[in-house]
Short mmCIF file of the C-alpha atoms (twelve columns), coordinates in Angstrom:
data_MODEL
# 
_entry.id   MODEL 
# 
loop_
_atom_site.group_PDB 
_atom_site.id 
_atom_site.type_symbol 
_atom_site.label_atom_id 
_atom_site.label_alt_id 
_atom_site.label_comp_id 
_atom_site.label_asym_id 
_atom_site.label_seq_id 
_atom_site.Cartn_x 
_atom_site.Cartn_y 
_atom_site.Cartn_z 
_atom_site.pdbx_PDB_model_num 
ATOM 1   C CA . MET A 1   40.320  -19.752 -0.889  1 
ATOM 2   C CA . THR A 2   39.005  -16.043 -0.658  1 
ATOM 3   C CA . ALA A 3   35.600  -14.710 -1.561  1 
ATOM 4   C CA . THR A 4   35.666  -12.058 -4.545  1 
ATOM 5   C CA . THR A 5   33.344  -9.099  -4.621  1 
ATOM 6   C CA . ILE A 6   32.312  -7.021  -7.596  1 
ATOM 7   C CA . THR A 7   30.349  -4.443  -7.599  1 
ATOM 8   C CA . VAL A 8   28.572  -3.638  -11.303 1 
ATOM 9   C CA . GLU A 9   25.505  -1.950  -12.389 1 
ATOM 10  C CA . ALA A 10  22.678  -3.363  -13.638 1 
ATOM 11  C CA . THR A 11  19.147  -2.457  -14.795 1 
ATOM 12  C CA . LEU A 12  16.409  -4.664  -12.978 1 
ATOM 13  C CA . GLN A 13  14.207  -5.492  -16.051 1 
ATOM 14  C CA . PRO A 14  10.351  -5.301  -15.513 1 
ATOM 15  C CA . ASP A 15  9.876   -8.959  -15.185 1 
ATOM 16  C CA . GLY A 16  11.449  -8.499  -11.707 1 
ATOM 17  C CA . VAL A 17  13.860  -11.506 -12.283 1 
ATOM 18  C CA . THR A 18  16.164  -10.620 -15.103 1 
ATOM 19  C CA . LEU A 19  19.086  -8.226  -14.484 1 
ATOM 20  C CA . HIS A 20  21.012  -6.719  -17.384 1 
ATOM 21  C CA . LEU A 21  24.704  -5.932  -16.271 1 
ATOM 22  C CA . LYS A 22  26.849  -2.408  -17.150 1 
ATOM 23  C CA . ASN A 23  29.863  -4.592  -17.743 1 
ATOM 24  C CA . ARG A 24  31.293  -8.262  -18.099 1 
ATOM 25  C CA . VAL A 25  31.884  -9.556  -14.590 1 
ATOM 26  C CA . ALA A 26  34.828  -11.696 -14.417 1 
ATOM 27  C CA . MET A 27  34.147  -14.248 -12.385 1 
ATOM 28  C CA . PRO A 28  33.773  -18.230 -13.173 1 
ATOM 29  C CA . PRO A 29  29.833  -19.355 -13.961 1 
ATOM 30  C CA . GLY A 30  28.445  -20.862 -11.016 1 
ATOM 31  C CA . LEU A 31  26.456  -19.618 -7.980  1 
ATOM 32  C CA . VAL A 32  27.045  -16.079 -6.976  1 
ATOM 33  C CA . THR A 33  25.023  -13.299 -4.037  1 
ATOM 34  C CA . VAL A 34  23.281  -11.053 -5.671  1 
ATOM 35  C CA . THR A 35  22.179  -7.519  -3.574  1 
ATOM 36  C CA . VAL A 36  20.348  -5.099  -5.229  1 
ATOM 37  C CA . GLN A 37  19.718  -1.528  -4.191  1 
ATOM 38  C CA . PRO A 38  18.226  1.452   -6.257  1 
ATOM 39  C CA . VAL A 39  20.723  4.060   -7.582  1 
ATOM 40  C CA . GLY A 40  19.315  7.545   -6.769  1 
ATOM 41  C CA . PRO A 41  15.813  8.398   -6.399  1 
ATOM 42  C CA . VAL A 42  13.006  5.883   -7.604  1 
ATOM 43  C CA . SER A 43  11.304  7.166   -10.253 1 
ATOM 44  C CA . GLY A 44  7.925   7.290   -10.993 1 
ATOM 45  C CA . PRO A 45  4.680   9.335   -10.573 1 
ATOM 46  C CA . ALA A 46  4.060   11.366  -7.266  1 
ATOM 47  C CA . MET A 47  1.195   10.352  -5.675  1 
ATOM 48  C CA . LEU A 48  -0.950  13.387  -6.703  1 
ATOM 49  C CA . GLU A 49  -0.284  12.837  -10.118 1 
ATOM 50  C CA . VAL A 50  -1.569  9.193   -9.804  1 
ATOM 51  C CA . LEU A 51  -4.787  10.386  -7.894  1 
ATOM 52  C CA . ASP A 52  -5.370  12.906  -10.449 1 
ATOM 53  C CA . ARG A 53  -4.999  10.113  -13.390 1 
ATOM 54  C CA . ILE A 54  -7.366  7.936   -11.233 1 
ATOM 55  C CA . HIS A 55  -10.010 10.644  -11.240 1 
ATOM 56  C CA . HIS A 56  -9.507  11.379  -15.065 1 
ATOM 57  C CA . ASP A 57  -9.817  7.812   -16.092 1 
ATOM 58  C CA . GLN A 58  -13.216 7.629   -13.749 1 
ATOM 59  C CA . GLN A 59  -14.333 10.768  -15.730 1 
ATOM 60  C CA . GLN A 60  -13.824 9.310   -19.195 1 
ATOM 61  C CA . ARG A 61  -15.779 6.077   -18.316 1 
ATOM 62  C CA . GLY A 62  -18.591 8.642   -17.173 1 
ATOM 63  C CA . ARG A 63  -18.110 8.113   -13.198 1 
ATOM 64  C CA . LYS A 64  -19.738 11.326  -11.660 1 
ATOM 65  C CA . PRO A 65  -18.345 11.539  -7.908  1 
ATOM 66  C CA . MET A 66  -20.724 12.005  -5.286  1 
ATOM 67  C CA . THR A 67  -22.505 14.958  -4.559  1 
ATOM 68  C CA . GLU A 68  -21.836 16.396  -1.175  1 
ATOM 69  C CA . GLU A 69  -25.285 14.968  0.043   1 
ATOM 70  C CA . GLU A 70  -24.658 11.523  -1.141  1 
ATOM 71  C CA . MET A 71  -21.291 11.511  1.393   1 
ATOM 72  C CA . ALA A 72  -23.088 12.967  4.024   1 
ATOM 73  C CA . THR A 73  -25.593 10.071  3.727   1 
ATOM 74  C CA . GLU A 74  -22.993 7.424   3.278   1 
ATOM 75  C CA . ILE A 75  -21.087 8.507   6.335   1 
ATOM 76  C CA . ALA A 76  -24.195 8.940   8.654   1 
ATOM 77  C CA . GLN A 77  -24.706 5.422   7.415   1 
ATOM 78  C CA . MET A 78  -21.648 4.257   8.502   1 
ATOM 79  C CA . GLN A 79  -21.689 6.009   11.922  1 
ATOM 80  C CA . ALA A 80  -24.960 4.459   12.673  1 
ATOM 81  C CA . GLU A 81  -23.852 1.094   11.713  1 
ATOM 82  C CA . ASP A 82  -20.691 1.570   13.825  1 
ATOM 83  C CA . ASP A 83  -23.019 2.930   16.688  1 
ATOM 84  C CA . GLU A 84  -25.138 -0.094  16.384  1 
ATOM 85  C CA . TYR A 85  -22.069 -2.262  16.262  1 
ATOM 86  C CA . GLU A 86  -21.325 -0.853  19.450  1 
ATOM 87  C CA . ARG A 87  -24.405 -0.972  21.386  1 
ATOM 88  C CA . ARG A 88  -24.870 -4.705  20.388  1 
ATOM 89  C CA . TRP A 89  -21.393 -5.570  22.107  1 
ATOM 90  C CA . ARG A 90  -22.486 -3.221  25.150  1 
ATOM 91  C CA . GLU A 91  -25.087 -5.219  25.361  1 
ATOM 92  C CA . ILE A 92  -23.191 -8.734  25.609  1 
ATOM 93  C CA . TRP A 93  -20.333 -7.014  27.665  1 
ATOM 94  C CA . SER A 94  -23.753 -6.310  30.090  1 
ATOM 95  C CA . GLN A 95  -24.543 -9.953  30.443  1 
ATOM 96  C CA . THR A 96  -21.162 -11.153 31.653  1 
ATOM 97  C CA . GLY A 97  -21.520 -8.919  35.018  1 
ATOM 98  C CA . MET A 98  -18.469 -6.620  34.428  1 
ATOM 99  C CA . LYS A 99  -18.409 -3.481  33.908  1 
ATOM 100 C CA . ALA A 100 -18.120 -2.259  30.773  1 
ATOM 101 C CA . GLU A 101 -14.834 0.441   29.846  1 
ATOM 102 C CA . ARG A 102 -15.724 3.124   28.380  1 
ATOM 103 C CA . THR A 103 -13.342 4.187   25.333  1 
ATOM 104 C CA . ASP A 104 -15.096 7.362   23.627  1 
ATOM 105 C CA . ASN A 105 -14.127 9.358   26.110  1 
ATOM 106 C CA . PRO A 106 -11.013 8.864   27.636  1 
# 
């Protein structure tokens, strides 16, 4: 028995499971294999549009963006945490009796 292959356009429903076929398929009922690929470019908002919408929504909820000083403080705090983490690992490494490799200056 020869396998018959039919290509038909369909729309994938929002549930991600259901397909709505554009045309009737002339095959007997039973198990089939389905290959799904998008037709044409994927539609949807661009990344910048999504970021703008997020920013707008946050403003509507009353969120205030960080000031430059707050950002500088947060960055300095993260750097201090990274430095402390690195210092602790160098201390641990020094106790192994092996020379630590420098990774910050190639």
